[in-house]
C-alpha positions as semicolon CSV with decimal commas, in nm:
position;residue;x (nm);y (nm);z (nm)
1;X;0,000;0,000;0,000
2;X;0,113;0,353;-0,068
3;X;0,241;0,565;0,219
4;X;0,126;0,878;0,038
5;X;-0,230;0,748;0,018
6;X;-0,222;0,630;0,380
7;X;0,023;0,859;0,563
8;X;-0,065;0,706;0,901
9;X;-0,062;0,340;0,792
10;X;0,207;0,092;0,698
11;X;0,247;-0,284;0,678
12;X;0,513;-0,463;0,879
13;X;0,639;-0,818;0,915
14;X;0,731;-0,755;1,278
15;X;0,561;-0,635;1,594
16;X;0,571;-0,270;1,688
17;X;0,821;-0,176;1,957
18;X;0,683;-0,094;2,299
19;X;0,787;0,206;2,504
20;X;0,942;0,142;2,844
21;X;0,620;0,259;3,010
22;X;0,416;0,012;2,803
23;X;0,657;-0,271;2,884
24;X;0,623;-0,204;3,257
25;X;0,244;-0,184;3,236
26;X;0,218;-0,524;3,065
27;X;0,473;-0,680;3,299
28;X;0,275;-0,561;3,602
29;X;-0,056;-0,697;3,472
30;X;-0,013;-1,061;3,572
31;X;-0,331;-1,151;3,759
32;X;-0,604;-1,311;3,549
33;X;-0,979;-1,314;3,602
34;X;-1,104;-1,602;3,820
35;X;-1,201;-1,931;3,658
36;X;-1,559;-1,884;3,782
37;X;-1,594;-1,547;3,611
38;X;-1,424;-1,675;3,295
39;X;-1,673;-1,963;3,272
40;X;-1,958;-1,717;3,327
41;X;-1,829;-1,492;3,046
42;X;-1,810;-1,790;2,811
43;X;-2,167;-1,897;2,892
44;X;-2,297;-1,543;2,853
45;X;-2,095;-1,450;2,543
46;X;-2,395;-1,443;2,310
47;X;-2,606;-1,251;2,561
48;X;-2,331;-0,989;2,604
49;X;-2,305;-0,931;2,228
50;X;-2,683;-0,915;2,200
51;X;-2,690;-0,650;2,473
52;X;-2,415;-0,463;2,289
53;X;-2,636;-0,436;1,981
54;X;-2,940;-0,352;2,195
55;X;-2,752;-0,054;2,342
56;X;-2,588;0,063;2,022
57;X;-2,842;-0,040;1,758
58;X;-2,693;0,023;1,410
59;X;-2,496;0,330;1,519
60;X;-2,174;0,198;1,677
61;X;-1,963;0,100;1,373
62;X;-1,916;0,311;1,064
63;X;-1,981;0,152;0,724
64;X;-1,666;-0,026;0,607
65;X;-1,609;0,128;0,267
66;X;-1,238;0,040;0,294
67;X;-1,274;-0,334;0,235
68;X;-1,233;-0,329;-0,145
69;X;-0,936;-0,093;-0,107
70;X;-0,758;-0,326;0,135
71;X;-0,849;-0,657;-0,030
72;X;-0,812;-0,682;-0,406
73;X;-1,013;-1,006;-0,404
74;X;-1,320;-0,814;-0,288
75;X;-1,263;-0,551;-0,555
76;X;-1,248;-0,834;-0,810
77;X;-1,580;-0,991;-0,718
78;X;-1,764;-0,659;-0,685
79;X;-1,635;-0,540;-1,024
80;X;-1,751;-0,859;-1,189
81;X;-1,410;-0,993;-1,290
82;X;-1,511;-1,346;-1,189
83;X;-1,730;-1,571;-1,402
84;X;-2,081;-1,658;-1,289
85;X;-2,230;-1,530;-0,964
86;X;-1,958;-1,481;-0,703
87;X;-2,051;-1,603;-0,355
88;X;-1,928;-1,425;-0,042
89;X;-1,959;-1,534;0,320
90;X;-1,926;-1,261;0,580
91;X;-1,856;-1,416;0,919
92;X;-1,952;-1,183;1,203
93;X;-2,160;-0,954;0,983
94;X;-2,282;-0,736;1,271
95;X;-2,551;-0,501;1,145
96;X;-2,418;-0,505;0,787
97;X;-2,154;-0,231;0,790
98;X;-1,935;-0,420;0,542
99;X;-2,211;-0,617;0,370
100;X;-2,423;-0,331;0,239
101;X;-2,139;-0,123;0,087
102;X;-2,031;-0,438;-0,103
103;X;-2,387;-0,512;-0,221
104;X;-2,419;-0,150;-0,339
105;X;-2,100;-0,183;-0,546
106;X;-2,201;-0,508;-0,716
107;X;-2,532;-0,600;-0,873
108;X;-2,439;-0,967;-0,916
109;X;-2,279;-1,060;-0,582
110;X;-2,455;-1,317;-0,358
111;X;-2,380;-1,294;0,015
112;X;-2,420;-1,534;0,304
113;X;-2,398;-1,333;0,628
114;X;-2,393;-1,474;0,980
115;X;-2,345;-1,339;1,329
116;X;-2,336;-1,469;1,685
117;X;-2,599;-1,215;1,789
118;X;-2,964;-1,276;1,684
119;X;-3,030;-0,905;1,733
120;X;-2,751;-0,809;1,489
121;X;-2,891;-1,047;1,225
122;X;-3,235;-0,893;1,269
123;X;-3,087;-0,548;1,211
124;X;-2,940;-0,680;0,884
125;X;-3,281;-0,809;0,778
126;X;-3,455;-0,486;0,880
127;X;-3,228;-0,278;0,655
128;X;-3,418;-0,126;0,361
129;X;-3,154;-0,268;0,126
130;X;-3,204;-0,627;0,243
131;X;-3,292;-0,852;-0,050
132;X;-3,346;-1,222;0,031
133;X;-3,269;-1,301;-0,335
134;X;-2,915;-1,174;-0,280
135;X;-2,854;-1,209;0,094
136;X;-2,886;-1,509;0,322
137;X;-2,858;-1,373;0,677
138;X;-2,867;-1,612;0,972
139;X;-2,761;-1,647;1,334
140;X;-2,472;-1,886;1,399
141;X;-2,230;-1,981;1,673
142;X;-1,930;-2,082;1,462
143;X;-1,786;-2,293;1,739
144;X;-2,082;-2,535;1,748
145;X;-2,340;-2,461;1,473
146;X;-2,263;-2,635;1,143
147;X;-2,241;-2,380;0,859
148;X;-2,336;-2,654;0,613
149;X;-2,689;-2,635;0,757
150;X;-2,715;-2,291;0,592
151;X;-2,462;-2,299;0,307
152;X;-2,384;-2,581;0,061
153;X;-2,046;-2,744;0,111
154;X;-1,763;-2,599;-0,104
155;X;-1,991;-2,316;-0,220
156;X;-1,816;-1,993;-0,114
157;X;-1,558;-1,806;-0,325
158;X;-1,448;-1,552;-0,064
159;X;-1,494;-1,537;0,313
160;X;-1,444;-1,217;0,512
161;X;-1,353;-1,232;0,880
162;X;-1,321;-0,872;0,997
163;X;-1,271;-0,824;1,371
164;X;-1,464;-1,139;1,456
165;X;-1,225;-1,424;1,548
166;X;-1,086;-1,208;1,831
167;X;-1,423;-1,241;2,009
168;X;-1,395;-1,622;2,017
169;X;-1,222;-1,802;2,305
170;X;-0,875;-1,911;2,182
171;X;-0,951;-2,274;2,270
172;X;-1,239;-2,272;2,021
173;X;-1,081;-2,079;1,733
174;X;-0,970;-2,386;1,536
175;X;-1,320;-2,535;1,550
176;X;-1,460;-2,210;1,412
177;X;-1,211;-2,210;1,124
178;X;-1,272;-2,579;1,046
179;X;-1,640;-2,492;1,020
180;X;-1,560;-2,217;0,769
181;X;-1,326;-2,448;0,576
182;X;-1,614;-2,683;0,488
183;X;-1,809;-2,421;0,292
184;X;-1,515;-2,267;0,102
185;X;-1,471;-2,398;-0,251
186;X;-1,129;-2,537;-0,351
187;X;-0,924;-2,235;-0,461
188;X;-1,137;-2,001;-0,248
189;X;-0,996;-1,780;0,024
190;X;-1,051;-1,619;0,363
191;X;-0,972;-1,247;0,398
192;X;-0,886;-1,162;0,757
193;X;-0,837;-0,846;0,959
194;X;-0,836;-0,828;1,338
195;X;-0,661;-0,686;1,642
196;X;-0,285;-0,734;1,663
197;X;-0,062;-0,774;1,966
198;X;0,026;-0,442;2,135
199;X;-0,265;-0,258;1,979
200;X;-0,354;0,057;2,173
201;X;-0,686;-0,097;2,281
202;X;-0,495;-0,384;2,447
203;X;-0,261;-0,148;2,631
204;X;-0,553;0,056;2,768
205;X;-0,696;-0,230;2,975
206;X;-0,674;-0,169;3,349
207;X;-0,586;-0,450;3,587
208;X;-0,865;-0,701;3,640
209;X;-0,951;-0,742;3,271
210;X;-0,694;-1,004;3,168
211;X;-0,831;-1,352;3,093
212;X;-0,505;-1,504;2,969
213;X;-0,209;-1,388;2,764
214;X;-0,338;-1,159;2,484
215;X;-0,704;-1,217;2,579
216;X;-0,905;-0,953;2,769
217;X;-1,261;-0,873;2,874
218;X;-1,413;-0,531;2,812
219;X;-1,635;-0,347;3,060
220;X;-1,949;-0,473;2,883
221;X;-1,848;-0,840;2,907
222;X;-1,743;-0,878;2,541
223;X;-1,395;-1,017;2,491
224;X;-1,104;-0,946;2,258
225;X;-0,796;-1,146;2,162
226;X;-0,486;-0,970;2,023
227;X;-0,314;-1,183;1,759
228;X;0,042;-1,244;1,656
229;X;0,070;-1,343;1,293
230;X;0,247;-1,665;1,398
231;X;-0,048;-1,776;1,612
232;X;-0,289;-1,681;1,335
233;X;-0,094;-1,890;1,084
234;X;-0,093;-2,184;1,325
235;X;-0,473;-2,165;1,361
236;X;-0,551;-2,147;0,990
237;X;-0,300;-2,414;0,888
238;X;-0,438;-2,646;1,157
239;X;-0,784;-2,595;1,006
240;X;-0,660;-2,692;0,657
241;X;-0,584;-2,355;0,497
242;X;-0,263;-2,232;0,336
243;X;-0,116;-1,890;0,410
244;X;-0,097;-1,647;0,117
245;X;-0,027;-1,320;0,299
246;X;-0,001;-1,237;0,669
247;X;0,126;-0,903;0,801
248;X;0,079;-0,645;1,071
249;X;-0,089;-0,318;0,980
250;X;0,051;-0,034;1,189
251;X;-0,151;0,285;1,205
252;X;-0,144;0,611;1,392
253;X;-0,499;0,717;1,470
254;X;-0,535;1,084;1,555
255;X;-0,786;1,184;1,820
256;X;-0,838;1,549;1,724
257;X;-1,058;1,621;2,025
258;X;-0,790;1,513;2,274
259;X;-0,501;1,614;2,051
260;X;-0,328;1,276;2,075
261;X;-0,207;1,014;1,830
262;X;-0,244;0,650;1,931
263;X;-0,081;0,339;1,780
264;X;-0,322;0,086;1,634
265;X;-0,203;-0,264;1,539
266;X;-0,403;-0,501;1,322
267;X;-0,322;-0,832;1,158
268;X;-0,429;-0,853;0,794
269;X;-0,403;-1,182;0,608
270;X;-0,528;-1,403;0,329
271;X;-0,556;-1,780;0,360
272;X;-0,656;-2,011;0,076
273;X;-0,809;-2,354;0,042
274;X;-0,609;-2,576;-0,190
275;X;-0,752;-2,663;-0,531
276;X;-0,701;-3,024;-0,424
277;X;-0,756;-3,020;-0,047
278;X;-0,647;-3,332;0,143
279;X;-0,913;-3,563;0,282
280;X;-0,977;-3,459;0,642
């Protein structure tokens, strides 16, 4: 990507360097949340996301018009450079902030869209642009609900996973990706973007929010994992995918109101399913 187009963004193969203050803060934050509370958070994960959407409705996230800029594969399917009707699966669709900009750009794209939160899925269906001939929106817990119940096996050309896997408990991430693997066609791909290790949001957590290394709980009970690209590769490869690209995206986000610039770290990657996947 061009540094002139994105003066506050760059890709990197390595982690960003911490300041001495940040190093001390992380070193001091050793105590993790009790096992009882962790089990409670896991049981109430869906409820907490549903309450999130009840509080924020469709107003929390901005529409993601950047997806085709960041992922050339999405630009390809929205511009009609693929033959036939391209099929997209958006995992963790929320209220449709990425889905509807893509639908607006392409008159021939078909989209499967799922989310953990029934309320979020209902918001997708309540959108004036919702067309059941072009969009199949459904509620799904990726860690236990079989995607094949909603999508034919080996049917999807491109999967997007934007800030969704981080909300899943690390112990269940491989199961979620194996579920996705089943519906991707041979030669298809997963486009991934999520929180990276040492992101500003991770460093802001006060003591009492740590669940395990790199995994934290927010005030509202929703959780977030902060990935290294090595761990991400390990997850996807274990689920049957092959790495195509996998880098950190380092950004400086300016808060004009407070007059500060904060370091954001994301992991952006593409993983593909082999044209001749092994029998699993």
